[in-house]
C-alpha positions as CSV (number, residue, x, y, z in Angstrom):
1,M,13.8,51.3,-34.1
2,D,11.7,48.3,-34.8
3,G,8.0,47.4,-34.6
4,E,8.4,46.3,-30.9
5,L,8.5,49.9,-29.8
6,L,5.2,50.5,-31.4
7,G,3.5,47.5,-29.7
8,N,3.1,45.5,-32.9
9,D,5.0,43.1,-35.1
10,Y,5.2,45.3,-38.2
11,P,8.7,46.4,-39.3
12,L,9.2,50.2,-39.7
13,E,11.0,49.7,-43.0
14,L,9.1,51.0,-46.0
15,S,9.0,48.4,-48.7
16,F,8.6,49.3,-52.4
17,E,5.2,47.7,-52.5
18,V,3.9,49.7,-49.4
19,F,5.4,52.9,-50.8
20,E,3.6,52.3,-54.1
21,R,0.3,51.7,-52.4
22,L,0.7,54.8,-50.2
23,T,1.5,57.1,-53.1
24,A,-0.8,55.5,-55.8
25,S,-3.5,58.1,-55.4
26,M,-1.2,61.2,-55.0
27,S,-1.5,63.8,-57.7
28,G,1.4,66.0,-56.6
29,P,5.0,65.6,-55.5
30,L,5.8,63.6,-52.4
31,L,8.1,66.3,-51.0
32,V,7.9,70.0,-51.6
33,E,10.2,72.9,-50.7
34,I,8.7,75.4,-48.3
35,P,10.5,78.6,-47.7
36,P,10.5,79.5,-44.0
37,P,8.3,82.4,-43.0
38,G,10.3,85.3,-41.5
39,D,8.5,85.1,-38.1
40,D,9.7,81.5,-37.6
41,V,13.4,82.2,-38.0
42,K,13.7,85.6,-36.1
43,G,12.8,84.3,-32.6
44,P,12.9,85.0,-29.7
45,F,14.4,81.7,-28.7
46,L,15.1,80.3,-25.3
47,V,18.7,79.8,-24.2
48,R,17.8,76.8,-22.1
49,Q,14.6,74.8,-22.5
50,P,12.8,74.4,-19.1
51,K,12.8,70.8,-17.7
52,V,10.0,71.1,-15.3
53,I,6.8,73.2,-15.2
54,D,8.0,75.4,-12.3
55,E,10.9,76.7,-14.5
56,L,8.3,78.3,-16.8
57,K,7.7,81.0,-14.2
58,G,9.0,84.3,-15.4
59,I,9.1,83.2,-19.0
60,R,6.7,85.6,-20.8
61,R,6.3,83.5,-23.9
62,P,7.3,79.8,-24.1
63,S,9.4,79.3,-27.2
64,Y,11.8,76.9,-28.9
65,R,15.6,76.7,-28.5
66,D,16.3,77.7,-32.1
67,A,14.8,78.3,-35.6
68,K,15.4,74.7,-36.7
69,K,13.4,73.3,-33.7
70,A,10.6,75.8,-34.4
71,L,10.3,74.9,-38.1
72,A,10.4,71.2,-37.3
73,Q,7.5,71.6,-34.9
74,R,5.6,73.7,-37.3
75,Y,5.8,71.1,-40.1
76,H,5.5,68.1,-37.8
77,M,8.9,66.6,-38.4
78,S,12.1,65.9,-36.5
79,D,14.8,68.5,-36.7
80,A,17.1,65.8,-37.9
81,L,14.9,65.2,-41.0
82,L,14.7,69.0,-41.5
83,S,18.5,69.0,-41.8
84,G,18.6,66.4,-44.5
85,P,21.2,63.7,-45.2
């Protein structure tokens, strides 16, 4: 991805200088480990995610495909980032 997709000319790469400015006022760690709460990992999960609104008929409670997707949504991150390198 590059800045064009965001409608500007700014690169999406984080330079050391920008990182330093963003974290200069932080008092705690940048990343923290959060243990998943039991409710997020026990389900229920959908076997197939509905593609259109009409497919939601009959589903009592809209949900996620799996625990990883639910946790990613809860903490506002991609499931790829949640998986780590």
